C-alpha positions as CSV (number, residue, x, y, z in Angstrom):
1,M,-97.1,-17.2,-59.7
2,L,-99.8,-17.0,-56.9
3,R,-102.1,-19.2,-59.0
4,I,-99.3,-21.7,-59.6
5,L,-98.7,-21.9,-55.8
6,A,-102.4,-22.3,-55.0
7,L,-102.7,-25.1,-57.6
8,F,-99.6,-26.8,-56.2
9,A,-101.1,-26.8,-52.7
10,L,-104.3,-28.3,-53.9
11,L,-102.4,-31.0,-55.8
12,L,-100.6,-31.9,-52.6
13,G,-104.0,-32.3,-50.9
14,G,-103.7,-29.1,-49.0
15,A,-106.4,-26.4,-48.7
16,V,-106.6,-22.7,-48.1
17,H,-106.5,-22.2,-44.3
18,A,-109.8,-21.0,-42.8
19,E,-109.7,-19.6,-39.3
20,T,-112.0,-21.2,-36.9
21,L,-113.7,-20.2,-33.6
22,S,-114.8,-22.7,-31.1
23,V,-117.6,-21.5,-28.7
24,M,-119.1,-23.4,-25.7
25,S,-122.1,-22.5,-23.5
26,F,-122.1,-24.3,-20.1
27,N,-124.4,-24.0,-17.2
28,V,-122.0,-25.1,-14.4
29,R,-124.7,-25.5,-11.7
30,L,-124.1,-23.4,-8.6
31,P,-122.2,-24.8,-5.6
32,T,-124.7,-26.0,-3.1
33,A,-124.4,-28.7,-0.4
34,A,-128.0,-29.6,-1.2
35,D,-126.7,-31.4,-4.3
36,G,-125.2,-34.1,-2.1
37,A,-123.1,-36.5,-4.3
38,N,-123.4,-33.9,-7.1
39,A,-122.1,-31.0,-5.1
40,W,-119.4,-28.9,-6.9
41,E,-116.6,-30.4,-4.9
42,E,-117.5,-33.8,-6.0
43,R,-117.7,-33.0,-9.8
44,R,-115.3,-30.1,-10.3
45,E,-112.4,-32.2,-11.6
46,L,-114.8,-33.8,-14.1
47,F,-115.9,-30.3,-15.1
48,I,-112.3,-29.3,-15.7
49,D,-111.6,-32.5,-17.7
50,T,-114.7,-31.8,-19.9
51,V,-113.6,-28.3,-20.7
52,R,-109.9,-29.3,-21.2
53,A,-110.8,-32.0,-23.6
54,Q,-113.0,-29.8,-25.7
55,A,-110.7,-26.7,-25.4
56,P,-113.1,-24.0,-26.6
57,D,-111.7,-20.6,-27.6
58,L,-114.6,-19.0,-25.8
59,M,-116.9,-20.3,-23.1
60,G,-120.0,-18.6,-21.6
61,T,-121.1,-20.0,-18.2
62,Q,-124.3,-19.6,-16.2
63,E,-124.9,-20.1,-12.5
64,L,-121.2,-19.6,-11.9
65,H,-120.1,-18.4,-8.5
66,F,-116.9,-16.5,-8.0
67,E,-115.1,-19.3,-6.3
68,Q,-115.9,-21.6,-9.2
69,G,-114.6,-19.2,-11.7
70,Q,-111.3,-18.8,-9.8
71,Y,-111.0,-22.6,-9.5
72,I,-111.5,-23.1,-13.2
73,V,-108.7,-20.6,-14.2
74,E,-106.5,-22.1,-11.5
75,K,-106.8,-25.5,-13.1
76,L,-107.0,-24.2,-16.7
77,P,-104.4,-21.3,-16.7
78,E,-104.7,-21.0,-20.5
79,Y,-108.0,-19.2,-19.8
80,R,-109.0,-15.8,-18.4
81,W,-112.4,-14.9,-17.1
82,F,-114.6,-11.9,-16.3
83,G,-118.1,-11.1,-15.2
84,M,-120.2,-9.6,-12.5
85,S,-122.9,-11.3,-10.5
86,R,-126.6,-10.8,-11.0
87,R,-126.5,-8.7,-7.8
88,G,-123.9,-6.3,-9.3
89,N,-121.0,-7.6,-7.3
90,H,-119.2,-10.9,-6.9
91,E,-121.8,-12.5,-4.7
92,D,-124.4,-14.9,-6.2
93,E,-124.4,-16.2,-9.7
94,H,-122.3,-14.8,-12.6
95,M,-122.6,-15.0,-16.3
96,G,-118.8,-15.7,-16.4
97,V,-117.1,-15.5,-19.7
98,F,-113.9,-17.5,-20.2
99,Y,-111.6,-17.0,-23.2
100,R,-108.1,-18.0,-24.4
101,P,-105.9,-14.9,-24.8
102,D,-103.7,-16.8,-27.2
103,R,-106.7,-16.9,-29.5
104,L,-108.8,-13.9,-28.6
105,R,-108.2,-10.3,-27.5
106,L,-110.8,-8.7,-25.3
107,L,-111.5,-5.2,-26.6
108,D,-114.4,-4.2,-24.4
109,S,-117.0,-5.8,-22.0
110,G,-119.8,-5.0,-19.8
111,D,-123.2,-6.1,-18.3
112,F,-126.8,-5.2,-18.5
113,W,-129.9,-6.5,-16.8
114,L,-133.0,-8.1,-18.3
115,S,-135.4,-5.6,-16.8
116,N,-137.1,-2.3,-17.4
117,T,-134.0,-0.6,-16.2
118,P,-131.2,-2.6,-17.9
119,E,-128.3,-0.3,-16.7
120,R,-129.3,-0.7,-13.0
121,A,-127.2,-3.5,-11.5
122,G,-129.4,-6.1,-9.8
123,S,-132.6,-4.8,-11.2
124,S,-135.5,-7.2,-11.9
125,S,-138.9,-6.8,-13.7
126,W,-141.7,-8.8,-15.2
127,G,-142.3,-11.0,-12.1
128,N,-138.8,-12.4,-12.0
129,P,-137.9,-13.6,-8.5
130,F,-134.2,-13.1,-9.3
131,P,-132.3,-10.6,-11.4
132,R,-131.4,-11.8,-14.8
133,M,-128.7,-10.3,-16.9
134,V,-126.3,-10.4,-19.9
135,T,-122.5,-10.2,-19.8
136,W,-121.2,-9.1,-23.1
137,A,-117.8,-8.7,-24.8
138,L,-116.3,-7.4,-28.0
139,F,-113.5,-9.7,-29.1
140,E,-110.9,-9.7,-31.8
141,T,-109.2,-12.9,-33.0
142,V,-105.4,-12.9,-32.7
143,E,-104.9,-14.6,-36.0
144,S,-106.9,-12.4,-38.4
145,H,-108.1,-9.5,-36.2
146,A,-111.7,-10.5,-37.0
147,R,-114.1,-8.8,-34.5
148,F,-117.3,-10.1,-33.1
149,L,-119.8,-9.3,-30.3
150,Y,-120.6,-11.9,-27.7
151,Y,-123.6,-12.1,-25.4
152,N,-123.9,-14.6,-22.5
153,T,-127.2,-14.9,-20.6
154,H,-129.5,-17.0,-18.4
155,F,-133.3,-16.6,-18.7
156,P,-135.8,-17.3,-15.8
157,Y,-136.7,-20.9,-15.3
158,R,-140.3,-21.2,-14.0
159,A,-143.2,-22.3,-16.2
160,E,-145.0,-19.0,-15.3
161,D,-142.0,-17.0,-16.6
162,D,-142.7,-17.4,-20.3
163,E,-143.7,-13.8,-20.7
164,A,-140.5,-12.7,-18.9
165,R,-138.5,-14.9,-21.2
166,R,-140.2,-13.3,-24.2
167,K,-139.5,-9.8,-22.9
168,A,-135.8,-10.7,-22.2
169,A,-135.5,-12.0,-25.7
170,T,-137.1,-8.8,-27.1
171,L,-134.7,-6.6,-25.1
172,I,-131.7,-8.5,-26.4
173,V,-132.9,-8.4,-30.0
174,N,-133.6,-4.7,-29.8
175,R,-130.1,-4.0,-28.5
176,L,-128.5,-6.2,-31.1
177,S,-130.5,-4.6,-33.9
178,L,-128.6,-1.3,-33.2
179,Y,-125.3,-2.8,-34.3
180,D,-124.1,-2.7,-37.9
181,V,-125.0,-5.8,-39.8
182,A,-121.3,-6.2,-40.7
183,L,-120.4,-7.0,-37.1
184,P,-120.7,-10.7,-36.4
185,I,-122.8,-11.6,-33.2
186,I,-122.9,-14.7,-31.1
187,V,-125.4,-15.2,-28.3
188,G,-125.1,-18.2,-25.9
189,G,-126.8,-19.2,-22.8
190,D,-129.3,-21.2,-20.8
191,F,-132.6,-19.9,-22.1
192,N,-134.9,-22.2,-20.1
193,S,-137.0,-22.4,-23.2
194,E,-137.2,-25.0,-25.9
195,P,-137.2,-24.2,-29.6
196,Q,-141.0,-24.4,-29.7
197,G,-141.1,-21.5,-27.2
198,G,-141.7,-17.8,-27.9
199,A,-138.3,-16.6,-26.7
200,Y,-136.6,-18.9,-29.4
201,A,-138.9,-17.4,-32.1
202,I,-138.0,-13.9,-31.1
203,L,-134.3,-14.5,-31.0
204,T,-134.2,-16.5,-34.2
205,G,-136.0,-13.7,-36.0
206,L,-132.6,-12.0,-36.0
207,L,-130.2,-14.8,-35.3
208,K,-129.6,-18.3,-36.6
209,D,-129.4,-21.5,-34.4
210,A,-125.9,-23.0,-34.7
211,W,-127.3,-26.4,-33.9
212,E,-129.7,-26.2,-36.9
213,E,-127.1,-24.7,-39.2
214,A,-124.2,-27.0,-38.5
215,A,-122.8,-29.2,-41.2
216,S,-122.4,-32.0,-38.6
217,R,-123.9,-32.6,-35.2
218,S,-123.0,-34.9,-32.4
219,G,-124.5,-35.8,-29.0
220,P,-128.1,-35.8,-27.8
221,D,-130.7,-33.4,-29.1
222,A,-131.4,-32.1,-25.5
223,T,-129.2,-30.5,-22.9
224,F,-130.9,-30.5,-19.4
225,H,-130.7,-33.7,-17.6
226,G,-130.7,-32.9,-13.8
227,F,-127.7,-35.1,-13.1
228,S,-129.6,-38.1,-14.5
229,G,-127.6,-38.3,-17.8
230,T,-130.9,-38.5,-19.7
231,P,-131.7,-35.1,-21.1
232,D,-135.3,-34.1,-21.8
233,R,-135.1,-30.5,-23.1
234,R,-132.9,-28.4,-25.4
235,I,-132.8,-25.2,-23.4
236,D,-129.1,-24.3,-24.0
237,W,-128.4,-22.8,-27.3
238,I,-125.8,-20.8,-29.4
239,V,-127.4,-18.5,-31.9
240,F,-125.5,-16.1,-34.2
241,R,-125.6,-13.5,-37.0
242,A,-122.5,-13.7,-39.2
243,P,-121.4,-14.6,-42.7
244,W,-119.8,-17.7,-41.2
245,R,-120.3,-21.4,-41.7
246,V,-121.0,-23.7,-38.7
247,L,-118.6,-26.6,-39.3
248,S,-120.0,-28.6,-36.3
249,A,-122.2,-28.5,-33.3
250,Q,-122.0,-30.7,-30.2
251,V,-123.9,-31.5,-27.1
252,N,-121.2,-33.0,-24.9
253,N,-122.5,-35.8,-22.6
254,H,-119.1,-36.6,-21.1
255,H,-119.4,-38.4,-17.7
256,D,-117.6,-40.7,-15.3
257,G,-119.9,-43.5,-14.4
258,T,-123.0,-41.9,-12.9
259,R,-121.2,-38.6,-12.2
260,Y,-121.7,-35.6,-14.5
261,P,-119.9,-32.3,-14.6
262,S,-123.2,-30.4,-14.3
263,D,-126.9,-30.9,-14.5
264,H,-126.8,-29.5,-18.0
265,F,-124.7,-30.8,-20.9
266,P,-122.6,-28.1,-22.5
267,V,-123.4,-27.1,-26.1
268,S,-120.6,-26.0,-28.5
269,A,-120.2,-24.8,-32.1
270,V,-117.2,-24.5,-34.3
271,F,-117.4,-21.6,-36.8
272,A,-115.4,-21.1,-39.9
273,L,-114.8,-17.3,-40.0
274,A,-114.9,-17.2,-43.8
275,P,-118.0,-17.7,-45.9
């Protein structure tokens, strides 16, 4: 009987439903008056429109300040968010994680720092002028109860920070290697390193690049554009370890005239949670 029903569905042009998960990584650019016409107050509605139109189930942000996070969930009440700042409080930049509770259940979450003392809030090593960190979460999908681990991070940006980026990537890989291979893992962030860099090679020794694995891709190949609209580096990635298919990946260059929601384009991937 079940075979007959399945065949009937195919004859009608239907297909077996595959649960999907949409993930976005978005460096929002901190709120600073020094940005002038590109200050947060001038572009925040465009930022909201960009996220609303794409409607990710999960979004990791970088450079997020607390007031920005609160504004986003005020305007997009379908989301909740959590995270601690790199100083270990709600001052300075957060690795804020936004998710839709109608799609995902948050089972656990926390933070660690990319340093020689990862559990010490606000710690910094390897010549970093600022603390760098990971905000992580264990999620379960509402639909099928599929669990996965998510890391959201932001690596140091200076040219002389290459070794610090490599050590940050190594720390992340060493932590992820402790998890059972059956647990799907997603890592997103602003890595301030292109695919030719050492940090990418370290991370993709364990994880796959969603952009490279996607069945279809759209948008420019690069993500950082400095409010110019012309990106020159692919430094924002989503990498993963899971028996999932990447249905699509996108670099979203949505804008309004010469105004952009951030100095980075957000990157997203849609996963099919069945092989």
